N, CA, C and O atoms as CSV, one atom per row, in Angstrom:
chain,resi,resn,atom,element,x,y,z
A,1,MET,N,N,90.771,-45.026,66.464
A,1,MET,CA,C,90.263,-46.282,66.000
A,1,MET,C,C,89.336,-46.021,64.823
A,1,MET,O,O,88.558,-45.067,64.816
A,2,ILE,N,N,89.440,-46.884,63.843
A,2,ILE,CA,C,88.599,-46.804,62.656
A,2,ILE,C,C,87.811,-48.099,62.562
A,2,ILE,O,O,88.388,-49.183,62.658
A,3,GLU,N,N,86.515,-48.004,62.380
A,3,GLU,CA,C,85.681,-49.196,62.237
A,3,GLU,C,C,85.044,-49.198,60.862
A,3,GLU,O,O,84.640,-48.158,60.343
A,4,GLY,N,N,84.963,-50.385,60.282
A,4,GLY,CA,C,84.338,-50.508,58.978
A,4,GLY,C,C,84.289,-51.955,58.546
A,4,GLY,O,O,84.648,-52.848,59.314
A,5,PRO,N,N,83.851,-52.195,57.335
A,5,PRO,CA,C,83.776,-53.559,56.822
A,5,PRO,C,C,85.168,-54.098,56.503
A,5,PRO,O,O,86.102,-53.323,56.297
A,6,PRO,N,N,85.310,-55.419,56.461
A,6,PRO,CA,C,86.599,-56.017,56.115
A,6,PRO,C,C,87.081,-55.561,54.739
A,6,PRO,O,O,86.300,-55.453,53.794
A,7,ARG,N,N,88.373,-55.299,54.650
A,7,ARG,CA,C,89.009,-54.898,53.392
A,7,ARG,C,C,90.352,-55.610,53.273
A,7,ARG,O,O,90.870,-56.147,54.252
A,8,ASP,N,N,90.912,-55.609,52.058
A,8,ASP,CA,C,92.206,-56.246,51.830
A,8,ASP,C,C,93.329,-55.402,52.447
A,8,ASP,O,O,93.132,-54.233,52.780
A,9,VAL,N,N,94.494,-56.012,52.590
A,9,VAL,CA,C,95.626,-55.374,53.256
A,9,VAL,C,C,96.070,-54.100,52.534
A,9,VAL,O,O,96.407,-53.114,53.190
A,10,GLU,N,N,96.076,-54.100,51.212
A,10,GLU,CA,C,96.518,-52.906,50.473
A,10,GLU,C,C,95.589,-51.722,50.732
A,10,GLU,O,O,96.054,-50.591,50.869
A,11,THR,N,N,94.307,-51.968,50.801
A,11,THR,CA,C,93.352,-50.901,51.114
A,11,THR,C,C,93.613,-50.344,52.508
A,11,THR,O,O,93.561,-49.132,52.713
A,12,LYS,N,N,93.893,-51.223,53.463
A,12,LYS,CA,C,94.178,-50.778,54.830
A,12,LYS,C,C,95.492,-50.009,54.902
A,12,LYS,O,O,95.605,-49.067,55.687
A,13,ARG,N,N,96.483,-50.385,54.106
A,13,ARG,CA,C,97.741,-49.624,54.049
A,13,ARG,C,C,97.472,-48.184,53.592
A,13,ARG,O,O,97.979,-47.229,54.180
A,14,LYS,N,N,96.670,-48.051,52.541
A,14,LYS,CA,C,96.325,-46.723,52.020
A,14,LYS,C,C,95.571,-45.911,53.068
A,14,LYS,O,O,95.847,-44.726,53.261
A,15,LEU,N,N,94.627,-46.548,53.738
A,15,LEU,CA,C,93.848,-45.869,54.767
A,15,LEU,C,C,94.742,-45.352,55.887
A,15,LEU,O,O,94.624,-44.197,56.295
A,16,VAL,N,N,95.628,-46.197,56.380
A,16,VAL,CA,C,96.530,-45.808,57.472
A,16,VAL,C,C,97.457,-44.680,57.033
A,16,VAL,O,O,97.686,-43.738,57.792
A,17,LYS,N,N,97.990,-44.763,55.824
A,17,LYS,CA,C,98.893,-43.726,55.329
A,17,LYS,C,C,98.185,-42.380,55.211
A,17,LYS,O,O,98.692,-41.365,55.687
A,18,GLN,N,N,97.016,-42.373,54.578
A,18,GLN,CA,C,96.287,-41.120,54.373
A,18,GLN,C,C,95.733,-40.554,55.675
A,18,GLN,O,O,95.779,-39.344,55.898
A,19,PHE,N,N,95.214,-41.419,56.527
A,19,PHE,CA,C,94.674,-40.964,57.804
A,19,PHE,C,C,95.775,-40.328,58.648
A,19,PHE,O,O,95.563,-39.283,59.263
A,20,THR,N,N,96.942,-40.951,58.678
A,20,THR,CA,C,98.079,-40.414,59.434
A,20,THR,C,C,98.484,-39.051,58.897
A,20,THR,O,O,98.721,-38.124,59.672
A,21,LYS,N,N,98.565,-38.920,57.581
A,21,LYS,CA,C,98.938,-37.646,56.956
A,21,LYS,C,C,97.942,-36.549,57.334
A,21,LYS,O,O,98.342,-35.462,57.751
A,22,ILE,N,N,96.666,-36.828,57.191
A,22,ILE,CA,C,95.627,-35.835,57.494
A,22,ILE,C,C,95.612,-35.493,58.977
A,22,ILE,O,O,95.462,-34.326,59.340
A,23,PHE,N,N,95.763,-36.486,59.832
A,23,PHE,CA,C,95.788,-36.261,61.282
A,23,PHE,C,C,96.919,-35.296,61.660
A,23,PHE,O,O,96.712,-34.350,62.420
A,24,LYS,N,N,98.110,-35.551,61.121
A,24,LYS,CA,C,99.254,-34.683,61.422
A,24,LYS,C,C,99.026,-33.265,60.917
A,24,LYS,O,O,99.367,-32.303,61.605
A,25,GLU,N,N,98.455,-33.123,59.724
A,25,GLU,CA,C,98.171,-31.791,59.185
A,25,GLU,C,C,97.195,-31.036,60.078
A,25,GLU,O,O,97.440,-29.881,60.427
A,26,ILE,N,N,96.108,-31.671,60.446
A,26,ILE,CA,C,95.067,-31.004,61.233
A,26,ILE,C,C,95.559,-30.669,62.637
A,26,ILE,O,O,95.265,-29.589,63.150
A,27,TYR,N,N,96.300,-31.574,63.261
A,27,TYR,CA,C,96.768,-31.354,64.625
A,27,TYR,C,C,98.078,-30.571,64.691
A,27,TYR,O,O,98.543,-30.226,65.777
A,28,GLY,N,N,98.670,-30.293,63.537
A,28,GLY,CA,C,99.882,-29.489,63.502
A,28,GLY,C,C,101.147,-30.235,63.891
A,28,GLY,O,O,102.127,-29.613,64.301
A,29,TYR,N,N,101.144,-31.549,63.772
A,29,TYR,CA,C,102.350,-32.325,64.056
A,29,TYR,C,C,103.281,-32.264,62.849
A,29,TYR,O,O,102.813,-32.215,61.712
A,30,PRO,N,N,104.584,-32.267,63.081
A,30,PRO,CA,C,105.510,-32.293,61.946
A,30,PRO,C,C,105.427,-33.643,61.226
A,30,PRO,O,O,105.027,-34.650,61.811
A,31,GLU,N,N,105.806,-33.643,59.964
A,31,GLU,CA,C,105.754,-34.877,59.175
A,31,GLU,C,C,106.582,-36.001,59.779
A,31,GLU,O,O,106.242,-37.175,59.629
A,32,ASP,N,N,107.676,-35.646,60.468
A,32,ASP,CA,C,108.541,-36.690,61.037
A,32,ASP,C,C,108.133,-37.087,62.460
A,32,ASP,O,O,108.876,-37.800,63.136
A,33,PHE,N,N,106.956,-36.632,62.924
A,33,PHE,CA,C,106.477,-37.048,64.244
A,33,PHE,C,C,106.382,-38.568,64.231
A,33,PHE,O,O,105.744,-39.132,63.342
A,34,PRO,N,N,107.003,-39.246,65.201
A,34,PRO,CA,C,107.207,-40.684,65.096
A,34,PRO,C,C,106.061,-41.599,65.519
A,34,PRO,O,O,106.132,-42.802,65.266
A,35,HIS,N,N,105.017,-41.084,66.146
A,35,HIS,CA,C,104.075,-42.057,66.694
A,35,HIS,C,C,102.617,-41.624,66.586
A,35,HIS,O,O,102.126,-40.837,67.396
A,36,ILE,N,N,101.952,-42.139,65.597
A,36,ILE,CA,C,100.500,-42.026,65.472
A,36,ILE,C,C,99.998,-43.464,65.341
A,36,ILE,O,O,100.369,-44.164,64.398
A,37,SER,N,N,99.169,-43.905,66.264
A,37,SER,CA,C,98.647,-45.274,66.227
A,37,SER,C,C,97.239,-45.280,65.658
A,37,SER,O,O,96.404,-44.445,66.008
A,38,ILE,N,N,96.996,-46.225,64.786
A,38,ILE,CA,C,95.674,-46.407,64.207
A,38,ILE,C,C,95.292,-47.869,64.376
A,38,ILE,O,O,96.051,-48.769,64.017
A,39,ILE,N,N,94.123,-48.089,64.920
A,39,ILE,CA,C,93.606,-49.444,65.081
A,39,ILE,C,C,92.416,-49.582,64.144
A,39,ILE,O,O,91.484,-48.779,64.177
A,40,ILE,N,N,92.462,-50.609,63.312
A,40,ILE,CA,C,91.364,-50.870,62.394
A,40,ILE,C,C,90.568,-52.041,62.959
A,40,ILE,O,O,91.102,-53.129,63.174
A,41,ARG,N,N,89.306,-51.803,63.192
A,41,ARG,CA,C,88.410,-52.852,63.680
A,41,ARG,C,C,87.443,-53.166,62.554
A,41,ARG,O,O,86.665,-52.313,62.125
A,42,GLU,N,N,87.504,-54.406,62.082
A,42,GLU,CA,C,86.642,-54.821,60.980
A,42,GLU,C,C,85.361,-55.470,61.520
A,42,GLU,O,O,85.399,-56.334,62.396
A,43,ASN,N,N,84.255,-55.032,60.978
A,43,ASN,CA,C,82.956,-55.556,61.382
A,43,ASN,C,C,82.217,-56.047,60.143
A,43,ASN,O,O,82.050,-55.310,59.172
A,44,THR,N,N,81.784,-57.287,60.190
A,44,THR,CA,C,81.011,-57.823,59.073
A,44,THR,C,C,79.566,-57.331,59.186
A,44,THR,O,O,79.099,-57.039,60.288
A,45,PRO,N,N,78.857,-57.235,58.061
A,45,PRO,CA,C,77.494,-56.695,58.077
A,45,PRO,C,C,76.531,-57.437,59.002
A,45,PRO,O,O,75.556,-56.847,59.467
A,46,GLU,N,N,76.781,-58.713,59.276
A,46,GLU,CA,C,75.883,-59.444,60.181
A,46,GLU,C,C,76.148,-59.108,61.651
A,46,GLU,O,O,75.406,-59.540,62.534
A,47,ASN,N,N,77.195,-58.346,61.904
A,47,ASN,CA,C,77.525,-57.951,63.274
A,47,ASN,C,C,77.292,-56.471,63.547
A,47,ASN,O,O,77.698,-55.966,64.594
A,48,VAL,N,N,76.639,-55.764,62.614
A,48,VAL,CA,C,76.381,-54.334,62.781
A,48,VAL,C,C,74.906,-54.065,62.515
A,48,VAL,O,O,74.336,-54.532,61.529
A,49,GLY,N,N,74.311,-53.308,63.410
A,49,GLY,CA,C,72.922,-52.924,63.222
A,49,GLY,C,C,72.790,-51.416,63.142
A,49,GLY,O,O,73.579,-50.680,63.733
A,50,ALA,N,N,71.794,-50.967,62.413
A,50,ALA,CA,C,71.492,-49.543,62.309
A,50,ALA,C,C,69.974,-49.385,62.236
A,50,ALA,O,O,69.303,-50.025,61.427
A,51,ASN,N,N,69.464,-48.537,63.082
A,51,ASN,CA,C,68.032,-48.246,63.089
A,51,ASN,C,C,67.179,-49.506,63.238
A,51,ASN,O,O,66.157,-49.662,62.569
A,52,GLY,N,N,67.616,-50.401,64.125
A,52,GLY,CA,C,66.851,-51.605,64.432
A,52,GLY,C,C,66.958,-52.730,63.430
A,52,GLY,O,O,66.153,-53.661,63.452
A,53,GLU,N,N,67.945,-52.659,62.546
A,53,GLU,CA,C,68.066,-53.657,61.491
A,53,GLU,C,C,69.532,-53.999,61.257
A,53,GLU,O,O,70.380,-53.107,61.239
A,54,LEU,N,N,69.840,-55.291,61.076
A,54,LEU,CA,C,71.212,-55.677,60.738
A,54,LEU,C,C,71.560,-55.161,59.345
A,54,LEU,O,O,70.714,-55.138,58.451
A,55,LEU,N,N,72.801,-54.754,59.173
A,55,LEU,CA,C,73.233,-54.267,57.853
A,55,LEU,C,C,73.103,-55.343,56.783
A,55,LEU,O,O,72.779,-55.049,55.632
A,56,VAL,N,N,73.359,-56.588,57.169
A,56,VAL,CA,C,73.257,-57.671,56.179
A,56,VAL,C,C,71.838,-57.725,55.612
A,56,VAL,O,O,71.654,-58.040,54.436
A,57,ASP,N,N,70.848,-57.426,56.427
A,57,ASP,CA,C,69.465,-57.421,55.944
A,57,ASP,C,C,69.164,-56.184,55.102
A,57,ASP,O,O,68.399,-56.261,54.141
A,58,ARG,N,N,69.752,-55.059,55.452
A,58,ARG,CA,C,69.543,-53.826,54.679
A,58,ARG,C,C,70.142,-53.956,53.278
A,58,ARG,O,O,69.588,-53.432,52.312
A,59,PHE,N,N,71.273,-54.654,53.169
A,59,PHE,CA,C,71.920,-54.815,51.859
A,59,PHE,C,C,71.109,-55.716,50.923
A,59,PHE,O,O,71.250,-55.621,49.704
A,60,LYS,N,N,70.269,-56.581,51.475
A,60,LYS,CA,C,69.466,-57.499,50.657
A,60,LYS,C,C,68.340,-56.780,49.937
A,60,LYS,O,O,67.830,-57.273,48.931
A,61,LYS,N,N,67.950,-55.622,50.443
A,61,LYS,CA,C,66.806,-54.887,49.860
A,61,LYS,C,C,67.160,-54.213,48.551
A,61,LYS,O,O,66.312,-53.561,47.943
């Protein structure tokens, strides 16, 4: 699972393609291995906190 801010579909296509390629290389799977699942969970800055502060508030500074 990958979590991050919302992005357009083309960006997510690139992410899934590259992540799958790197995952297979590192784990030693052949290129034609048929099943690597990736779930993208999008989180808006008002729904994520870090160090006691919402990200939306940190971006305002």
